C-alpha positions as YAML, in Angstrom:
chain: A
units: angstrom
residues:
- id: 1
  name: MET
  ca: [43.79, 81.77, 2.49]
- id: 2
  name: VAL
  ca: [42.46, 79.55, 5.27]
- id: 3
  name: VAL
  ca: [44.90, 77.37, 7.11]
- id: 4
  name: ALA
  ca: [43.58, 74.11, 8.49]
- id: 5
  name: PHE
  ca: [44.17, 73.62, 12.25]
- id: 6
  name: MET
  ca: [45.92, 70.46, 13.33]
- id: 7
  name: SER
  ca: [43.56, 68.33, 15.33]
- id: 8
  name: CYS
  ca: [45.55, 68.98, 18.54]
- id: 9
  name: SER
  ca: [44.90, 72.76, 18.13]
- id: 10
  name: ALA
  ca: [41.21, 72.15, 17.64]
- id: 11
  name: GLN
  ca: [41.18, 69.87, 20.65]
- id: 12
  name: SER
  ca: [43.03, 72.60, 22.70]
- id: 13
  name: LEU
  ca: [40.37, 75.18, 21.72]
- id: 14
  name: LYS
  ca: [37.53, 72.83, 22.56]
- id: 15
  name: PHE
  ca: [39.12, 71.85, 25.88]
- id: 16
  name: ALA
  ca: [39.51, 75.52, 26.84]
- id: 17
  name: SER
  ca: [35.94, 76.15, 25.93]
- id: 18
  name: SER
  ca: [34.71, 73.21, 27.98]
- id: 19
  name: ASP
  ca: [36.91, 74.36, 30.85]
- id: 20
  name: ILE
  ca: [35.44, 77.92, 30.79]
- id: 21
  name: LEU
  ca: [31.84, 76.58, 30.60]
- id: 22
  name: THR
  ca: [32.44, 74.11, 33.28]
- id: 23
  name: GLN
  ca: [33.79, 76.98, 35.62]
- id: 24
  name: LEU
  ca: [30.74, 79.06, 34.79]
- id: 25
  name: ALA
  ca: [28.41, 76.21, 35.55]
- id: 26
  name: ALA
  ca: [30.20, 75.59, 38.93]
- id: 27
  name: VAL
  ca: [29.52, 79.21, 39.99]
- id: 28
  name: VAL
  ca: [26.03, 79.43, 38.60]
- id: 29
  name: GLY
  ca: [25.18, 76.19, 40.35]
- id: 30
  name: GLN
  ca: [26.02, 77.59, 43.73]
- id: 31
  name: LEU
  ca: [23.97, 80.87, 43.43]
- id: 32
  name: THR
  ca: [20.43, 81.06, 44.61]
- id: 33
  name: GLY
  ca: [17.96, 82.56, 42.05]
- id: 34
  name: ALA
  ca: [17.81, 85.79, 44.11]
- id: 35
  name: GLU
  ca: [21.62, 86.15, 44.15]
- id: 36
  name: TYR
  ca: [21.86, 85.38, 40.42]
- id: 37
  name: ALA
  ca: [19.21, 87.96, 39.47]
- id: 38
  name: ARG
  ca: [19.95, 90.76, 41.99]
- id: 39
  name: PRO
  ca: [21.05, 94.15, 40.58]
- id: 40
  name: LEU
  ca: [24.40, 94.92, 42.02]
- id: 41
  name: ALA
  ca: [26.12, 98.33, 42.49]
- id: 42
  name: VAL
  ca: [29.51, 96.75, 41.66]
- id: 43
  name: LEU
  ca: [28.01, 95.84, 38.24]
- id: 44
  name: SER
  ca: [26.47, 99.32, 37.71]
- id: 45
  name: GLY
  ca: [23.12, 98.01, 38.62]
- id: 46
  name: ASN
  ca: [23.40, 94.93, 36.36]
- id: 47
  name: THR
  ca: [23.18, 91.32, 37.47]
- id: 48
  name: ILE
  ca: [25.31, 88.30, 37.37]
- id: 49
  name: GLY
  ca: [22.50, 86.71, 35.31]
- id: 50
  name: LYS
  ca: [22.82, 89.41, 32.58]
- id: 51
  name: HIS
  ca: [26.50, 88.75, 32.24]
- id: 52
  name: VAL
  ca: [26.03, 85.00, 31.94]
- id: 53
  name: ARG
  ca: [23.16, 85.44, 29.45]
- id: 54
  name: HIS
  ca: [25.48, 87.62, 27.35]
- id: 55
  name: ILE
  ca: [28.20, 84.87, 27.42]
- id: 56
  name: LEU
  ca: [25.77, 82.17, 26.45]
- id: 57
  name: GLU
  ca: [24.11, 84.03, 23.68]
- id: 58
  name: PHE
  ca: [27.49, 84.63, 21.90]
- id: 59
  name: TYR
  ca: [28.07, 80.90, 22.07]
- id: 60
  name: GLU
  ca: [24.61, 80.18, 20.75]
- id: 61
  name: LEU
  ca: [25.02, 82.65, 17.92]
- id: 62
  name: LEU
  ca: [28.33, 80.89, 16.92]
- id: 63
  name: LEU
  ca: [26.71, 77.46, 17.07]
- id: 64
  name: GLY
  ca: [23.65, 78.59, 15.04]
- id: 65
  name: SER
  ca: [25.89, 79.97, 12.26]
- id: 66
  name: THR
  ca: [26.84, 76.45, 11.22]
- id: 67
  name: GLN
  ca: [23.64, 76.54, 9.12]
- id: 68
  name: THR
  ca: [24.25, 79.85, 7.40]
- id: 69
  name: GLY
  ca: [28.05, 80.31, 7.42]
- id: 70
  name: CYS
  ca: [27.50, 83.80, 8.59]
- id: 71
  name: LEU
  ca: [27.84, 85.19, 12.17]
- id: 72
  name: ASN
  ca: [26.68, 88.49, 13.42]
- id: 73
  name: TYR
  ca: [27.05, 88.85, 17.30]
- id: 74
  name: ASP
  ca: [24.86, 92.07, 17.20]
- id: 75
  name: ARG
  ca: [21.79, 90.10, 16.05]
- id: 76
  name: ARG
  ca: [21.15, 88.20, 19.13]
- id: 77
  name: VAL
  ca: [17.75, 87.55, 20.74]
- id: 78
  name: ARG
  ca: [18.16, 88.41, 24.39]
- id: 79
  name: ASP
  ca: [16.47, 85.40, 26.22]
- id: 80
  name: LEU
  ca: [15.54, 86.91, 29.52]
- id: 81
  name: ARG
  ca: [15.07, 83.52, 31.08]
- id: 82
  name: LEU
  ca: [18.88, 83.22, 31.22]
- id: 83
  name: GLU
  ca: [19.00, 86.27, 33.42]
- id: 84
  name: VAL
  ca: [16.80, 84.82, 36.08]
- id: 85
  name: ASP
  ca: [16.73, 80.99, 35.90]
- id: 86
  name: PRO
  ca: [20.07, 79.32, 37.04]
- id: 87
  name: ASP
  ca: [18.52, 75.87, 36.18]
- id: 88
  name: GLU
  ca: [17.89, 76.88, 32.55]
- id: 89
  name: VAL
  ca: [21.38, 78.26, 32.42]
- id: 90
  name: LEU
  ca: [22.95, 75.03, 33.52]
- id: 91
  name: ARG
  ca: [20.83, 73.13, 30.94]
- id: 92
  name: ARG
  ca: [21.97, 75.49, 28.22]
- id: 93
  name: ILE
  ca: [25.67, 75.33, 29.25]
- id: 94
  name: GLY
  ca: [25.57, 71.56, 28.90]
- id: 95
  name: ALA
  ca: [24.00, 71.74, 25.52]
- id: 96
  name: ILE
  ca: [26.43, 74.37, 24.33]
- id: 97
  name: ASP
  ca: [29.45, 72.44, 25.48]
- id: 98
  name: ARG
  ca: [28.22, 69.28, 23.75]
- id: 99
  name: ALA
  ca: [27.70, 71.23, 20.57]
- id: 100
  name: VAL
  ca: [31.02, 72.85, 20.72]
- id: 101
  name: GLN
  ca: [32.76, 69.38, 20.89]
- id: 102
  name: ARG
  ca: [31.07, 68.53, 17.56]
- id: 103
  name: LEU
  ca: [32.05, 71.73, 15.69]
- id: 104
  name: ASP
  ca: [34.26, 71.45, 12.62]
- id: 105
  name: LEU
  ca: [36.68, 74.23, 13.58]
- id: 106
  name: ASN
  ca: [38.25, 74.38, 10.07]
- id: 107
  name: GLN
  ca: [34.95, 75.44, 8.46]
- id: 108
  name: PRO
  ca: [35.11, 78.95, 7.07]
- id: 109
  name: LEU
  ca: [32.78, 81.59, 8.43]
- id: 110
  name: GLN
  ca: [31.88, 85.16, 7.56]
- id: 111
  name: LEU
  ca: [31.79, 87.57, 10.41]
- id: 112
  name: GLU
  ca: [29.24, 90.31, 9.83]
- id: 113
  name: ALA
  ca: [29.59, 93.49, 11.86]
- id: 114
  name: ASP
  ca: [28.47, 97.17, 11.86]
- id: 115
  name: LEU
  ca: [30.41, 99.57, 13.90]
- id: 116
  name: SER
  ca: [28.64, 102.70, 12.67]
- id: 117
  name: VAL
  ca: [26.19, 104.70, 14.78]
- id: 118
  name: SER
  ca: [23.51, 104.56, 12.09]
- id: 119
  name: GLY
  ca: [23.60, 100.86, 11.80]
- id: 120
  name: ALA
  ca: [23.89, 101.02, 7.97]
- id: 121
  name: GLU
  ca: [27.63, 100.12, 7.31]
- id: 122
  name: THR
  ca: [27.71, 96.38, 7.50]
- id: 123
  name: VAL
  ca: [31.04, 94.73, 6.79]
- id: 124
  name: ARG
  ca: [31.92, 91.08, 6.20]
- id: 125
  name: ILE
  ca: [35.19, 89.75, 7.57]
- id: 126
  name: PRO
  ca: [36.51, 86.25, 6.68]
- id: 127
  name: SER
  ca: [36.84, 84.15, 9.71]
- id: 128
  name: SER
  ca: [36.55, 80.51, 10.87]
- id: 129
  name: PHE
  ca: [34.79, 78.50, 13.61]
- id: 130
  name: ALA
  ca: [38.26, 78.16, 15.21]
- id: 131
  name: ARG
  ca: [38.83, 81.91, 15.37]
- id: 132
  name: GLU
  ca: [35.32, 82.63, 16.66]
- id: 133
  name: LEU
  ca: [35.44, 79.94, 19.19]
- id: 134
  name: HIS
  ca: [38.74, 81.58, 20.54]
- id: 135
  name: HIS
  ca: [36.85, 84.78, 20.52]
- id: 136
  name: ASN
  ca: [34.01, 83.30, 22.57]
- id: 137
  name: ILE
  ca: [36.43, 81.88, 25.06]
- id: 138
  name: GLU
  ca: [38.16, 85.27, 25.60]
- id: 139
  name: HIS
  ca: [34.85, 87.12, 25.75]
- id: 140
  name: ALA
  ca: [33.56, 84.65, 28.38]
- id: 141
  name: ILE
  ca: [36.69, 85.10, 30.48]
- id: 142
  name: HIS
  ca: [36.24, 88.92, 30.31]
- id: 143
  name: HIS
  ca: [32.66, 88.64, 31.59]
- id: 144
  name: MET
  ca: [33.56, 86.04, 34.06]
- id: 145
  name: ALA
  ca: [36.15, 88.53, 35.56]
- id: 146
  name: LEU
  ca: [33.23, 90.91, 36.17]
- id: 147
  name: ILE
  ca: [31.18, 88.09, 37.67]
- id: 148
  name: ARG
  ca: [34.17, 87.29, 39.96]
- id: 149
  name: ILE
  ca: [34.14, 90.84, 41.27]
- id: 150
  name: ALA
  ca: [30.38, 90.62, 41.86]
- id: 151
  name: VAL
  ca: [30.50, 87.28, 43.72]
- id: 152
  name: LEU
  ca: [33.48, 88.39, 45.93]
- id: 153
  name: SER
  ca: [31.68, 91.56, 46.84]
- id: 154
  name: SER
  ca: [28.08, 90.26, 47.16]
- id: 155
  name: CYS
  ca: [28.16, 86.47, 47.65]
- id: 156
  name: PRO
  ca: [31.35, 85.75, 49.62]
- id: 157
  name: ALA
  ca: [30.15, 82.25, 50.68]
- id: 158
  name: ILE
  ca: [30.30, 81.10, 46.92]
- id: 159
  name: GLY
  ca: [33.34, 79.12, 46.11]
- id: 160
  name: LEU
  ca: [35.10, 80.33, 42.87]
- id: 161
  name: PRO
  ca: [37.25, 78.09, 40.81]
- id: 162
  name: THR
  ca: [40.90, 79.18, 41.22]
- id: 163
  name: HIS
  ca: [41.25, 80.74, 37.74]
- id: 164
  name: PHE
  ca: [37.69, 81.88, 37.28]
- id: 165
  name: GLY
  ca: [37.77, 85.00, 35.12]
- id: 166
  name: VAL
  ca: [41.52, 85.01, 34.62]
- id: 167
  name: ALA
  ca: [42.83, 84.92, 31.10]
- id: 168
  name: TYR
  ca: [45.08, 82.11, 30.02]
- id: 169
  name: SER
  ca: [47.80, 84.59, 29.00]
- id: 170
  name: THR
  ca: [47.73, 86.07, 32.57]
- id: 171
  name: LEU
  ca: [48.06, 82.54, 34.09]
- id: 172
  name: GLN
  ca: [50.98, 81.81, 31.83]
- id: 173
  name: HIS
  ca: [52.73, 85.13, 32.73]
- id: 174
  name: HIS
  ca: [52.32, 84.32, 36.52]
- id: 175
  name: HIS
  ca: [53.88, 80.91, 36.06]
- id: 176
  name: ARG
  ca: [57.09, 82.23, 34.31]
...
């Protein structure tokens, strides 16, 4: 049974997504190409760009699944430009945000996943665009928390939005 979301719930999800993407763009927009693509010890040799690419690819997979009704986060094409080109990242963030605002969050979706080592045990899980947008928001916040650590340790001149990489539930807990 799929329960339709009230429009205010859909708007809340879309607003949260836009907020997260705006914060991400604000940070990426301040980084030089060298800072963005530099391997960092605090990220186990990974780069800020790799984390940003990962966030954006999850969003793009969700948006692309409007055509098929099936979403598999493991079948992403890793676009390496997103790891080294902050201008391309900013362009894509804008496109993603605009597309999210047009999503019908009540539309059902099949999530496809394979958690086996062999890669031969695919399962399909009923979901919705609302549920998967929520997942993308939480997933982005998680990676933004890692980006926050990287920026604070390696690029201290970069201004971070106050709540960059902090989960909404954590913010709510601190305001109680």
